[in-house]
Each structure stands twice: as C-alpha cells, then as structure tokens.
C-alpha positions as CSV (number, residue, x, y, z in Angstrom):
1,M,139.2,73.8,63.7
2,G,138.3,74.0,60.1
3,T,138.1,77.2,58.1
4,A,134.3,76.9,57.7
5,A,133.8,76.5,61.5
6,S,136.1,79.5,62.1
7,E,134.1,81.6,59.8
8,V,130.8,80.7,61.5
9,I,132.3,81.4,64.9
10,D,133.7,84.7,63.7
11,D,130.2,85.7,62.4
12,I,128.7,85.4,65.9
13,P,128.4,88.9,67.4
14,E,130.2,89.5,70.7
15,Q,128.0,89.5,73.7
16,P,128.6,92.4,76.0
17,A,129.9,91.3,79.4
18,S,128.3,94.3,81.1
19,G,124.9,92.5,81.2
20,V,126.3,89.7,83.3
21,A,128.2,92.1,85.5
22,E,125.0,94.2,85.9
23,A,123.0,91.1,86.9
24,G,125.7,90.1,89.4
25,D,125.7,93.6,90.9
26,A,121.9,93.6,91.1
27,L,122.0,90.3,93.0
28,M,124.6,91.6,95.4
29,I,122.5,94.7,96.1
30,A,119.4,92.6,96.6
31,G,121.3,90.3,99.0
32,D,122.6,93.2,101.0
33,T,119.1,94.7,101.1
34,I,117.6,91.4,102.4
35,L,120.4,91.1,105.0
36,S,119.9,94.6,106.2
37,I,116.1,94.2,106.5
38,T,116.5,90.9,108.3
39,A,119.0,92.4,110.8
40,A,116.8,95.4,111.4
41,C,113.7,93.2,112.1
42,A,115.8,91.0,114.5
43,G,116.7,94.2,116.4
44,I,113.0,95.2,116.5
45,R,112.1,91.7,117.8
46,I,114.7,91.9,120.6
47,K,113.6,95.4,121.6
48,M,109.9,94.5,121.7
49,V,110.6,91.6,124.0
50,R,112.9,93.5,126.3
51,E,111.3,96.9,126.3
52,Q,107.7,96.4,125.5
53,G,107.1,93.0,127.2
54,W,106.0,91.2,124.0
55,S,106.1,87.4,124.2
56,P,109.0,85.9,122.3
57,E,106.7,84.0,120.1
58,F,104.6,87.0,119.1
59,A,107.7,89.1,118.6
60,E,109.2,86.4,116.3
61,T,106.1,86.1,114.2
62,F,105.8,89.9,114.0
63,A,109.4,90.3,113.0
64,Q,109.2,87.6,110.3
65,D,106.0,89.1,108.9
66,L,107.6,92.5,108.9
67,A,110.8,91.3,107.2
68,R,108.8,89.4,104.6
69,A,106.7,92.4,103.7
70,L,109.7,94.7,103.6
71,V,111.7,92.3,101.4
72,N,108.8,91.9,99.0
73,R,108.3,95.6,98.9
74,S,112.0,96.3,98.2
75,L,112.1,93.7,95.4
76,A,108.9,94.8,93.8
77,P,109.1,96.9,90.6
78,S,109.3,100.7,91.2
79,Q,106.1,102.6,91.4
80,D,105.3,106.2,90.9
81,C,104.4,108.5,93.8
82,T,100.6,108.2,93.2
83,S,100.5,104.4,93.3
84,S,102.8,104.3,96.3
85,L,100.5,106.7,98.2
86,E,97.3,104.7,97.3
87,G,98.2,102.1,99.9
88,L,98.2,104.6,102.7
C-alpha cells in the first residue's frame, strides 16, 4: 500500500468494539426472553387444556396471543411507573 493510502487509513479513528458486543449481548438477551415467554405460554396452554378443560384450539390461540403481547411488551421501550399504570 502506498504512503498516501497508509496516511488516510491511519487518520480513520478506531471504532470501539464494545458497541458491536453490546448489540450482540442485547440480541442474546432478547432471544432468551422470547424463548422464556414462549415456553411459559406453552405450559399455560397445556395446563388450560388438561386442568381447565379448554379446547386445544382455544388454548392455542390464547397462548399465541398471550405470547405475542408479552414479547411486544418486553421489547417495547421502558416506561416510567405512571405510564405503566395507565393501562391498568
């Protein structure tokens, strides 16, 4: 590489690797959260069919809707206590 090209490259500031690592960590946490919610909702579905006598179709729809709502809520930006309580 020529000297001029080396000087241009040397003038480019280093990008912190921590931003990429933080994004990767956030994706792993989000993935774990989604898996946990999905597993919990599947457990609810099974219990409702076995213990409460719900039809499998209704329990499946309910569990999917619940999982979707919980995942959306967990991925939404944080809110303060007042705005969280407004939905109750």
